[in-house]
C-alpha positions in Angstrom: -84.6 63.5 12.0 -87.1 62.1 9.6 -89.3 59.1 10.2 -87.2 56.9 7.9 -84.0 57.8 9.9 -85.7 56.8 13.1 -86.9 53.5 11.7 -83.3 52.6 10.7 -81.6 53.7 13.9 -80.0 50.5 15.3 -80.3 51.6 18.9 -84.0 52.4 18.5 -84.5 49.0 16.8 -82.7 47.2 19.6 -84.7 49.1 22.2 -88.0 48.2 20.4 -86.9 44.5 20.1 -86.0 44.4 23.8 -89.4 46.0 24.8 -91.2 43.6 22.5 -89.5 40.6 24.2 -90.4 41.9 27.6 -94.0 42.2 26.5 -94.1 38.7 25.1 -92.6 37.4 28.3 -95.2 39.1 30.4 -98.0 37.8 28.2 -96.6 34.2 28.6 -96.3 34.6 32.3 -99.9 35.9 32.5 -101.2 33.1 30.3 -99.3 30.4 32.2 -100.5 31.7 35.5 -104.1 31.8 34.3 -104.0 28.2 32.9 -102.1 26.7 35.9 -104.1 28.5 38.5 -107.4 27.4 37.0 -106.2 23.8 36.7 -104.5 23.4 40.1 -106.0 25.7 42.7 -109.4 24.5 44.1 -109.7 27.2 46.7 -107.3 29.9 47.6 -105.9 29.9 51.0 -103.0 31.4 53.1 -100.8 28.5 52.1 -100.5 26.0 49.3 -100.8 22.3 50.1 -98.3 19.9 48.7 -100.7 18.6 46.1 -101.4 22.1 44.8 -97.7 23.0 44.8 -96.8 19.8 42.8 -99.6 20.5 40.3 -98.4 24.1 39.8 -94.8 23.1 39.3 -95.8 20.3 36.8 -98.1 22.7 35.0 -95.4 25.4 34.7 -92.8 22.9 33.5 -95.2 21.5 30.8 -96.2 25.0 29.7 -92.5 25.9 29.3 -91.7 22.7 27.5 -94.6 23.2 25.1 -93.7 26.8 24.5 -90.1 25.8 23.8 -91.3 23.1 21.4 -93.5 25.5 19.5 -90.7 28.1 19.2 -88.2 25.4 18.0 -90.8 24.1 15.4 -91.4 27.7 14.1 -87.7 28.3 13.9 -87.2 25.0 11.9 -90.1 25.9 9.6 -88.7 29.4 9.0 -85.2 28.0 8.3 -86.5 25.4 5.9 -88.6 28.0 4.0 -85.5 30.3 3.9 -83.3 27.5 2.3 -86.2 26.6 0.0 -86.5 30.2 -1.3 -82.7 30.5 -1.6 -82.7 27.4 -3.8 -85.6 28.7 -5.9 -83.6 32.0 -6.4 -80.6 30.2 -8.0 
């Protein structure tokens, strides 16, 4: 099979997309953990106190909200550019 055939194989493309999504998810989890840990944990111990636990929960929720907002905004921008270029092509 030539390299062009491999590039157009739908199963291969789907596998690559799934693996890319997994990688992006892992990067987000790592980034979120780093930010929230630094912000909320003063000193590591065998157990989280309630203040630290609440801080971590709030941090994670804000991180998720912010990520979702950014993704939605990028999607809207991409859609508006797509409709603009379709209009220009007419």
